[in-house]
N, C-alpha and C positions, 0 to 999 in steps of 0.2 A: 504494500500500500504506500502511495506517495504522500508523505506528510510534510512536504516542502512548504506549501502555503500556510499551514498551521504554524510551522516552526518560524516562518518569516514573520507571521502576524503576532504570535504570542510569545515566541522565544521558548516554547515547549513542544516536544514532539508528541506527547500523549499524556494521559492522566497519571500514569505511573511516574513519569518524570516529574510531574508536579508534586506528587505525594512524597517521593523520595528525593528531596532537595539536596541532601548531603551528597548522594551519589552523583546527582546532576552537576553540582558545583565542582566535584572532583574531576569529572570527565571534561567539563568546560575549561577548568584551570589547566589541565594537561594539554589540551589542544591549543589554548591561547599561548602557553609558554613555548610550545614547539613552533608556533607560527612566528612569534616574536624573535625566537632564536634564529630562525631561517632568514627573517628580514634583516637582522643585524649582520648575519654572515654574508648577505648579498650587498651590504652597504646601504640598504634602504633606511636603516636606523643607525644612529651613531653608537648606541648601546642598547642592550636588552633591558628594559625597565623591570621585567619580571625577576631579574637576578637580584634586585634589591628588596623584593617582597619577602616578608617574613610570615611563616605559617603561625597560627595561633598557638600559644603555649598550651601544655596539657591541661592546666587548671582552667584555661579559658574555654577549652573544648570539651570539658567533662559533661557527662549526662546530667539533665536537670534532676533536681531533688524530687523524690517520690514520697507519697504519703499514703501507704496502704492502710486499710481498716483491719481490725482484728475480726475474727469470726463472729463473736457476739455483736460487734458494732454493725457488721453487714446484715446479720440476721434481724437486728432491731429495726434498721431502716427498711428492709424489704417487707417485714411484717407490717410496719406502719403504712407503707405504700399500698399493700394489698388490702388492708382493712379500710382504707379511705378510697379505694377504687381509683387510684391514680392511673391516668391513661398510659403513661410510659412504664408502668411497674414491670411488665413482662420484658420489655426491652432492657431495662436496668438489670433484671435478673439474668438475662442472656449474656450481657456484658460481663457480669461478675462471675457467672458459672462456666463461661467458656474462655474468658481472657481475650475475646475478639476485640478488635479496634472499633471505635465508634463508626467510622465510615464503612467498615465491613458489615456491621450489624444493620446499618441503615440501607444497605444494598441487598440484603437477604431477600429471597423470594420463596414462596411456599414450596416450590419444587426442590429447594435446597434441603428440605427437612425430610429425613427418612424416619417416619414415626415408628415403624416396626423394628428397625434396627437401632433406634435411639441415637441417631447421628445427624449432625449438621454439617453440610458442605459449605465451606467459606471459599467462594470463587471470585469475588469482585469487591470493589470498594467505591464509595462515592465521596467526592470532595468538591469544595468550592474553589474554582480557578478564577483568579482576578487578572484582568488584562487592562493595562493602562489605557485610559481613554474609552474603554468599552464596558466598564462595569465588571460584574462577576456572573459566572454561570456554574450550575451544578454539572459535573461530569462524572460518569461512571466508567471505571476502568479496572484493571487487574489489582490484586492485592499488593501491598508494599513489597513483598518478596518476589512478586510476579508468578507465584505458584499457588495452586489450589491446595486446600487441606481439608481433612475430615476431622471433626471434633465430636467425640462421644458425649452424650448428654446423660445426666442423672435422671431417674424416673420422674421426679417432681418437676424438673424444668421441661421435660418432654410433655408432661401432662399440661403444664402451664401454656405451652405453645399450642397444643390441641385446643384448649379452651379459648385462647386468643383468636384462633382461626374461626371458631364458631361465632365468637363475638363480632368479628369482622364481617362474616357472612350475614349476620343479623342486620348490619348497616346497609350492605349491598353485596349481593352474591358475587359480583365481579371482584370484590376485594379479597375473596378467598380462593380465587382460581390459582392454578399452579404457577402461572406466570406473574401473578400479582406480588407486589412488594409486601413483605411480612410486616414491616413497620412504616408503611407509607402514610401520607396525610389522608384526610377524609376523601379526597378526590383520587387517591391511589397513586399519587406522584411522590417523588423523593422528598423526605423532610430535609430542611436545611440544617446541616450539622451544627452550626453555631447556635441556632435557636434551640435545638435539642439539648445542647450543653447548658444553655441558659435556663431552660426549664428544670433541669436536674438541680442546678444551684439554687433556684428559687424554691423548689420543693424540699430540698434538704434544709434550707433555712427555716421553712415552715415546720418541718419535722422537729427541728431544734427548739422552736418556740412551743410546740405541743408537748414535747417530752422533757424539756428542761435538761437537768443534769444527766439523765439516762440516755440522751440522744448522742449519736456518733458525732465526731468533729467534722468540720467543713473540709471537703476534698473536691477535686475536679472529677468530672465524669470519667476521664482517662485513668484516674486512680482506681477505678473498679477493675481494670485490667491488671494493674499493679497488685491489687488485693488478691486476685486470683492466683497470680504467679507466686506471690510471697507466701500465702497460706499453703499452697501445694508443696513448695520447697521446704517449709518448716515442718510439714507432715512427713517428709522423707520421700516424696515422689521423685523418681529419678529425673535429673536435669534434662536428659534427652526427651523424656515424655512431656515435660513442661514446655520445652522449646518447641516441640511439634505442635502443641496446642496453641501456643502464642503465634506461631508462624514465623519464628526467627530462622534465619538462614543456617545458623549453626548453634549448638548448645553453648559455645564460648560466649556468644552475645548475651545469652540468658544469664550466665554467671557474672559477666561484667556488670550487668544492670542490677542484679538482685542479690549478689553474694553478701552484701552488707546487711540485708534484711533478715538473714538467718543467724540470729545470735547464738553463741555457744559452739559454733562449728570449730573454731580454733581450740577451745578448751577441750572439746570431745576428742579432737585429733591428738592433742598432747597427751591426754589420759590413755588413749588407745596405744600410742607409741610407747609410753612408759610401761604399760601392761605387757606389751610384746617383749620388751627388753627383759622384764622380770620373768618372762616365761608364763605369763598368765593371760592368754588371749581373751 
């Protein structure tokens, strides 16, 4: 497919390039440096300005701080949302119980749900692409890794999705068709991700007003993904399994992001080593 016009107009080849900006910047930087180097070699430039560019320090490029909930905090919020019939309650549950990204959940269609197998296929993502002078548009494309993945569901989440499909059909049968969006708006089109996040923050603030000291702390909707990963790792689920559920390209990425959320790992390792030396495994 020729993506030339889109690249010329927006500076992006596709939705994946927009979602994975770090990889896009890396590729662009490499091409730019090579072009400037060649121009300097041919005498078109006196010097290569890229030679003076300095990459960000490790502390400047570190991953953003994450704030996962504990299991009781997650349970408290989801119970509050269910009891009050919040519209997005099932979507929040799917985010927390699968570790999927916001854009991936908002791009799910009913055909992605295998009810009998208790499995969800994460095949695509939706994001807001802003183009200078032309506003913004919602674009559906591949997942951040560019690969599809299957995520097994617990029976309760599977049942919640079945109930949500029935509820959608009660509004309009077209909203429950296989090709329909699982968490679309009342007209069946994609929800805007930033509005979805804003509603989560608003409802969490209301939960805190309702429950007072027993309510969970404020987090971002993306921290539901972090909660999923952190709780599974603390429970001893193999890193490879957690990585597969999150859609990371390698388990190393998972450990780089979440290693510090698993307290006691170093102490346990030290104790096990000492026990081995003493001959007491």
